[in-house]
C-alpha angles and dihedrals in degrees: 000000000000088000092062098074091042090050093047095048093048090053088071109014136098091032092214106051113142094187096046095118099054092041093052091045091050093049091050094046093048092047091051095046096044092048091054093042093049091052092046093052092045091054094040095051095031091237108148140152132190091250092048091048089053097044100042098074095042106037096078091043091054092051094045092047091051092051092046093052094048093047091047087056089053101044103025127213097354088069098024094063098053088040091055090049093049095046094044090052092050092052092046096047093044090053090046092052091049092051093045090050089056088053091050091246102106093125088065090068102034118142112286133196093268090055091051092049090049092051093048094046092048092051093047093048092050093046090054094042091052089056090064108105118255113266097029106131137198089268085085090061108082097204096045091084089069091062095070113212090001089064094065123084147079097068120118121095095040110164121200110285095004093116088070097035130114115325098348090121089065095066093089096047092045090053091050090051089051091052091051089048090052090051092050087046090062096043094046092045090052089054091058094047092047089052090051096042097096090053093044090052092048094245093126 
């Protein structure tokens, strides 16, 4: 969680920061990996604390949500729409799990394989998207023009040659990964709600 304010500040300051993209991508990747590794070791060695038990399920969601919001601000609707789907699902499923826990049925909505795939794919897509140099817009994505107003965004501080610099060619693939992640978000979320439906309808 300490990486979130650092990550957010570095998105905008200092104004002149040539290596902003790789630094942001590295911070996000390290935060994602260490969060998973900490949880893995805690479960493996049975070393837990009340604070850790609280933070483990939300730390990665906070970091992912922060990155989604900041990238939606950069690229507009093409990122904002899948971001809204992903974040709405996280809020809905988290509320569902909390309610099911109160009913003594939390195991019915425990994390499944689809949820793990969704989380991994979202983190990979954001890590790659953050590598794209600042100022590279959707004009570098050949298929974005077919999306109408959604295919415009991200341009602004384009320096000479930046459109072909660094990891700019990965913007398109990272967007496609984010779309796939949003789709899996919906399908995996529906699995949890179907599992909880009998309890929600008062049949159990």
